[in-house]
C-alpha positions as CSV (number, residue, x, y, z in Angstrom):
1,M,-115.4,33.1,107.5
2,I,-113.2,33.1,104.5
3,E,-112.0,36.6,103.3
4,R,-111.7,38.0,99.8
5,N,-107.9,37.8,99.9
6,Q,-107.7,34.2,101.1
7,I,-107.1,30.9,99.4
8,L,-107.6,27.8,101.4
9,K,-106.1,24.6,100.2
10,I,-106.0,21.0,101.3
11,H,-104.0,17.9,100.1
12,G,-104.9,14.3,100.0
13,E,-106.8,11.6,98.1
14,N,-110.3,11.6,99.7
15,Y,-111.5,14.4,97.5
16,T,-115.1,14.4,98.9
17,Q,-114.1,14.7,102.5
18,M,-111.3,17.2,101.6
19,T,-113.9,19.4,99.9
20,I,-116.3,19.2,102.9
21,R,-113.6,20.2,105.2
22,L,-112.7,23.2,103.0
23,L,-116.3,24.4,103.0
24,E,-116.6,24.0,106.8
25,E,-113.4,26.0,107.3
26,A,-114.7,28.7,104.9
27,E,-118.1,28.8,106.6
28,L,-119.8,28.6,103.3
29,A,-123.3,28.1,104.8
30,A,-123.1,31.4,106.6
31,R,-121.9,33.1,103.5
32,I,-124.9,31.8,101.5
33,G,-127.4,32.7,104.2
34,D,-131.0,32.0,103.2
35,R,-131.6,28.3,102.9
36,A,-134.3,29.0,100.2
37,K,-131.7,30.4,97.8
38,C,-131.0,28.5,94.6
39,V,-127.4,27.4,94.7
40,G,-125.8,26.7,91.3
41,I,-122.7,24.5,90.8
42,K,-120.7,25.1,87.7
43,P,-118.2,22.3,87.0
44,N,-115.9,21.9,83.9
45,L,-117.3,19.3,81.5
46,V,-115.6,20.6,78.4
47,V,-115.4,17.1,76.8
48,P,-116.7,13.5,77.6
49,S,-113.4,12.5,79.2
50,P,-112.8,11.0,82.7
51,A,-111.5,13.5,85.3
52,R,-108.4,11.4,85.8
53,F,-107.3,12.4,82.3
54,G,-106.9,16.0,83.5
55,G,-109.6,17.9,81.6
56,T,-112.9,17.7,83.7
57,T,-114.0,18.3,87.2
58,H,-113.9,15.3,89.6
59,T,-117.4,14.2,90.6
60,E,-116.0,13.6,94.1
61,I,-115.5,17.3,94.6
62,I,-119.1,18.0,93.4
63,A,-120.3,15.3,95.8
64,G,-118.6,17.0,98.7
65,I,-120.2,20.3,97.8
66,I,-123.7,18.8,97.6
67,E,-123.3,16.8,100.8
68,Y,-122.2,19.9,102.7
69,L,-125.0,22.0,101.3
70,Q,-127.7,19.4,102.0
71,E,-126.4,18.7,105.5
72,N,-126.7,22.5,106.1
73,G,-130.3,22.6,104.9
74,F,-129.9,23.8,101.3
75,E,-132.2,21.8,99.0
76,N,-132.6,24.1,96.0
77,I,-129.4,23.0,94.2
78,L,-128.7,22.6,90.5
79,I,-125.6,21.8,88.4
80,A,-125.3,23.8,85.1
81,E,-122.7,23.3,82.4
82,G,-122.2,23.2,78.6
83,S,-119.4,21.4,76.8
84,W,-117.3,23.2,74.2
85,V,-118.4,23.6,70.6
86,G,-117.9,20.2,68.9
87,D,-119.0,18.0,71.8
88,R,-122.3,17.3,73.4
89,T,-122.8,18.1,77.1
90,S,-125.2,15.1,77.3
91,E,-122.3,12.8,76.4
92,A,-120.0,14.4,79.1
93,Y,-122.9,14.2,81.6
94,E,-123.0,10.4,81.1
95,Y,-119.4,9.6,80.5
96,C,-117.9,11.7,83.3
97,G,-120.3,10.2,86.0
98,Y,-122.6,13.2,86.4
99,R,-125.8,11.2,85.7
100,E,-125.0,8.9,88.5
101,L,-124.1,11.8,90.8
102,C,-127.3,13.7,90.1
103,E,-129.5,10.7,90.6
104,K,-127.7,9.8,93.9
105,Y,-128.2,13.3,95.4
106,H,-131.5,14.2,93.5
107,V,-129.9,17.3,92.0
108,P,-131.1,18.5,88.6
109,F,-128.5,19.1,85.8
110,V,-129.0,21.9,83.3
111,D,-127.4,21.5,79.9
112,T,-126.7,25.0,78.8
113,Q,-126.3,23.9,75.2
114,K,-130.1,23.4,75.3
115,E,-130.9,26.5,77.3
116,K,-132.5,29.7,75.9
117,W,-130.4,32.8,76.3
118,H,-130.6,36.5,76.6
119,A,-128.3,39.5,75.9
120,K,-126.8,41.2,78.9
121,D,-124.7,44.3,79.3
122,C,-121.3,43.2,80.8
123,A,-119.4,46.4,81.7
124,G,-120.1,48.0,78.3
125,M,-120.0,44.8,76.2
126,K,-123.2,43.0,75.3
127,L,-122.9,39.3,75.6
128,E,-125.4,36.4,75.3
129,I,-125.8,34.4,78.5
130,T,-128.0,31.4,79.1
131,D,-131.2,31.9,81.1
132,V,-130.2,29.5,83.9
133,T,-127.9,32.2,85.3
134,D,-131.0,34.3,86.3
135,R,-132.4,31.3,88.3
136,I,-129.2,31.0,90.4
137,D,-128.9,33.1,93.5
138,F,-125.5,31.9,94.6
139,L,-123.0,30.4,92.1
140,I,-120.2,28.0,93.1
141,N,-117.7,27.8,90.3
142,V,-115.6,24.5,90.2
143,P,-112.9,24.9,87.6
144,V,-109.9,22.7,86.9
145,I,-106.4,24.3,86.9
146,K,-105.0,23.3,83.5
147,G,-103.3,24.5,80.3
148,H,-105.1,25.9,77.3
149,C,-103.9,25.8,73.7
150,Q,-104.7,29.5,73.1
151,T,-104.8,31.3,76.5
152,K,-102.0,29.2,78.1
153,M,-104.1,28.5,81.2
154,T,-107.7,28.2,82.3
155,C,-109.2,28.2,85.7
156,A,-111.9,30.3,87.5
157,L,-112.4,33.2,85.0
158,K,-112.6,31.2,81.8
159,N,-114.7,28.5,83.3
160,L,-117.8,30.7,83.1
161,K,-117.8,30.2,79.3
162,G,-119.7,27.0,79.9
163,L,-122.7,29.2,80.8
164,L,-122.9,30.6,77.3
165,P,-124.8,29.3,74.2
166,N,-122.6,27.7,71.6
167,R,-122.9,30.5,69.2
168,E,-121.6,33.0,71.8
169,K,-118.7,30.7,72.6
170,S,-117.7,30.8,68.9
171,R,-118.1,34.5,68.8
172,F,-115.7,34.8,71.8
173,H,-113.0,33.4,69.6
174,R,-113.7,35.9,66.8
175,M,-113.4,38.6,69.5
176,G,-110.0,37.3,70.6
177,L,-111.1,35.5,73.7
178,H,-109.4,37.6,76.4
179,K,-111.5,40.8,76.4
180,P,-114.9,39.0,76.3
181,I,-113.8,36.6,79.0
182,A,-112.9,39.5,81.2
183,H,-116.2,41.3,80.6
184,L,-118.2,38.1,81.1
185,Q,-117.3,38.4,84.8
186,A,-119.4,41.5,85.1
187,G,-122.4,39.6,83.8
188,I,-122.1,36.4,85.8
189,R,-121.0,36.7,89.4
190,Q,-119.2,33.7,90.9
191,D,-119.9,33.9,94.6
192,F,-117.6,31.0,95.7
193,I,-114.8,29.0,94.0
194,V,-113.7,25.4,94.6
195,V,-110.7,24.6,92.5
196,D,-110.0,21.1,91.2
197,H,-106.1,21.0,91.4
198,I,-106.0,17.2,91.4
199,C,-104.5,16.3,88.1
200,G,-105.0,19.0,85.4
201,D,-103.3,18.7,82.0
202,L,-100.7,21.4,81.6
203,D,-101.2,21.8,77.9
204,F,-104.5,20.7,76.6
205,E,-107.9,21.9,77.9
206,E,-109.5,18.5,77.1
207,G,-106.9,16.6,79.0
208,G,-104.8,13.5,78.1
209,N,-101.6,14.2,79.9
210,P,-102.5,14.6,83.6
211,V,-100.1,15.9,86.2
212,V,-101.1,14.7,89.6
213,R,-101.1,17.1,92.6
214,N,-104.1,16.0,94.6
215,F,-105.0,19.5,95.9
216,V,-108.4,21.1,96.3
217,M,-108.7,24.8,97.0
218,A,-111.4,27.3,98.0
219,A,-111.6,31.1,97.4
220,L,-113.8,34.1,96.7
221,D,-111.8,36.1,94.2
222,P,-111.5,34.6,90.7
223,V,-108.8,37.1,89.7
224,L,-106.7,36.0,92.7
225,V,-107.3,32.4,92.0
226,D,-106.2,32.7,88.4
227,S,-103.2,34.6,89.4
228,Y,-102.2,31.9,91.8
229,A,-102.9,29.3,89.1
230,C,-100.4,31.2,86.9
231,Y,-97.8,31.0,89.7
232,L,-98.3,27.3,90.1
233,M,-97.9,26.8,86.3
234,G,-94.8,28.9,86.1
235,L,-96.6,31.7,84.1
236,S,-96.7,35.4,84.7
237,V,-100.1,37.0,84.9
238,D,-99.1,39.2,81.9
239,E,-99.0,36.0,79.8
240,V,-102.8,35.6,80.3
241,P,-104.2,39.0,79.4
242,Y,-107.8,38.4,80.5
243,I,-106.6,38.3,84.2
244,G,-105.4,41.9,84.0
245,M,-108.4,43.0,82.0
246,A,-110.8,41.5,84.6
247,E,-108.8,43.2,87.4
248,A,-109.1,46.6,85.5
249,L,-112.9,46.0,85.5
250,G,-112.9,45.7,89.3
251,I,-113.6,42.0,89.4
252,G,-110.7,41.2,91.8
253,S,-107.0,41.5,92.6
254,S,-104.0,39.8,91.1
255,D,-101.7,40.9,93.9
256,L,-100.4,37.7,95.4
257,S,-98.2,39.6,97.8
258,K,-101.4,40.6,99.7
259,A,-102.9,37.1,99.5
260,Q,-103.4,34.9,102.5
261,I,-102.8,31.3,101.3
262,T,-103.6,28.8,104.0
263,A,-102.9,25.0,103.9
264,L,-105.2,23.1,106.2
265,D,-102.7,20.2,106.3
266,D,-99.2,21.5,105.6
267,D,-97.6,18.1,104.7
268,G,-95.1,19.7,102.3
269,A,-96.6,18.2,99.2
270,P,-95.4,20.0,96.0
271,E,-98.2,22.1,94.5
272,E,-96.3,23.8,91.6
273,L,-96.5,22.3,88.2
274,P,-93.6,21.4,85.8
275,R,-94.1,23.5,82.7
276,K,-94.0,21.5,79.4
277,D,-94.9,24.1,76.7
278,K,-95.9,21.4,74.2
279,I,-98.1,24.0,72.4
280,L,-95.1,26.3,71.8
281,E,-93.1,23.4,70.3
282,V,-95.6,22.9,67.5
283,S,-97.3,26.3,67.1
284,Y,-94.7,27.5,64.5
285,A,-96.5,25.2,62.0
286,V,-99.8,27.0,62.4
287,E,-101.3,30.1,60.9
288,E,-104.2,30.8,63.2
289,S,-107.0,33.3,63.0
290,D,-110.0,33.2,65.5
291,S,-110.0,29.5,65.8
292,C,-112.3,27.7,68.2
293,S,-110.6,25.8,71.1
294,A,-111.9,22.4,70.1
295,C,-110.5,22.7,66.5
296,Y,-107.2,24.2,67.6
297,A,-106.7,21.6,70.4
298,S,-107.3,18.7,68.0
299,L,-104.7,20.2,65.6
300,T,-102.1,20.7,68.2
301,G,-102.6,17.2,69.6
302,A,-102.1,15.8,66.1
303,L,-99.0,18.0,65.5
304,W,-97.4,16.8,68.7
305,R,-97.8,13.2,67.5
306,L,-96.3,14.0,64.2
307,K,-93.4,15.8,66.0
308,E,-92.7,12.8,68.1
309,E,-92.5,10.7,64.9
310,G,-90.0,13.2,63.3
311,L,-92.6,14.1,60.6
312,L,-93.6,17.6,61.5
313,E,-90.2,19.0,60.5
314,K,-90.9,17.8,57.0
315,L,-94.0,20.0,56.6
316,T,-93.1,22.9,54.3
317,V,-96.3,24.9,54.3
318,P,-98.2,26.6,57.2
319,I,-101.5,25.1,58.3
320,G,-104.4,27.5,58.2
321,I,-107.1,27.3,60.9
322,G,-109.9,29.5,62.4
323,Q,-113.0,31.5,61.6
324,G,-110.8,34.2,60.2
325,M,-109.8,31.9,57.3
326,Q,-113.4,31.8,55.9
327,G,-113.4,32.8,52.2
328,K,-109.6,32.8,52.0
329,R,-107.4,30.6,49.9
330,G,-104.3,28.6,51.0
331,K,-102.5,25.4,50.4
332,L,-103.3,23.5,53.6
333,G,-106.1,24.1,56.2
334,V,-107.9,22.4,59.0
335,G,-111.6,22.7,59.8
336,R,-114.7,23.7,57.8
337,C,-113.6,27.4,57.8
338,T,-110.7,26.5,55.4
339,K,-113.0,24.7,52.9
340,D,-111.6,26.9,50.1
341,F,-108.0,25.8,50.6
342,D,-106.3,23.5,48.2
343,K,-106.3,20.8,50.9
344,C,-108.8,21.0,53.6
345,I,-109.2,18.5,56.5
346,M,-112.9,18.9,56.9
347,G,-114.9,18.9,60.1
348,C,-116.3,21.3,62.7
349,P,-114.2,20.4,64.4
350,P,-112.3,17.4,62.9
351,D,-111.1,15.0,65.5
352,E,-107.4,14.6,66.4
353,D,-107.1,11.2,64.7
354,K,-108.5,12.5,61.5
355,I,-106.2,15.5,61.4
356,Y,-103.2,13.3,62.3
357,N,-103.9,10.7,59.6
358,E,-104.6,13.3,56.8
359,L,-101.6,15.5,57.8
360,K,-99.4,12.4,57.8
361,D,-100.6,11.4,54.4
362,Y,-100.1,15.0,53.1
363,I,-96.5,15.1,54.5
364,L,-95.5,11.8,53.1
365,S,-96.9,12.6,49.6
366,H,-95.3,16.0,49.2
């Protein structure tokens, strides 16, 4: 049976069978125990975008989990997820193939954007968590290893944000993201982790620039998983503060020197990811204060397009963005929170094309 300090990984292109083999090797059924338990599966459906674009969890992995569970006598299974603020989970459910998946395996899908919620003490921090978490006896977290425009990377720890109501997701950004993400782990226990390391985008949470690696991994410790994800992305753990914060709360260990990382098929395939740092190359143009991920990601995507056209260097004023800009004045802002600026690109969030087009017009007219 898999141990707390282990990470199992497998490489290939038959993601469903790879996942089943991982779960067999981990002896997941024995770890869950009682077949009457409700097993919850938490994928990443941040946006309505195909998994091949690098932002969402592959349905083939979820299919492998469900097939394994059902073959081992588990029938009380559900999938729970909520997209980021600015997109509807219902659209991601359709567009990413989860309706077809759920109908095939007769597994219900819980849209956490439509769930009621309750307050819960999470190691001294009161957070709002959707009620579905109380119906789940054993939670399988299925994150994607990918970049993030504000936290640099996202994997097992941050993926639990999808089990929050939208208003709490927004509040996390006002709280600085890292501390509430760490404390959330004390309120929602992830019992098992299956990592989608197939083709995550290195820069943008919503995907668009996938880097193919074709790995799937399994583990128990979300802190260890995120530490390993940092290693794969060429980041130090210190660059992602919520990892150390979660470790300090006793959630897990970031010490990779004590980790046992086992490849079930050591074919020598490269697992590490080439760092691009697209965000850093355009972030100098932004004055950010507590912005939501969807808004900031749309902005950075637009800025990168302008940079490639040689226009970003002609922008002479900083771009304000974020909830911390509410009620303030400035020359140029993005999102409804900057409605009092001289020029505001409206939306909550505005999409990337809108920001790109209006910023381009602004640059060319000034």
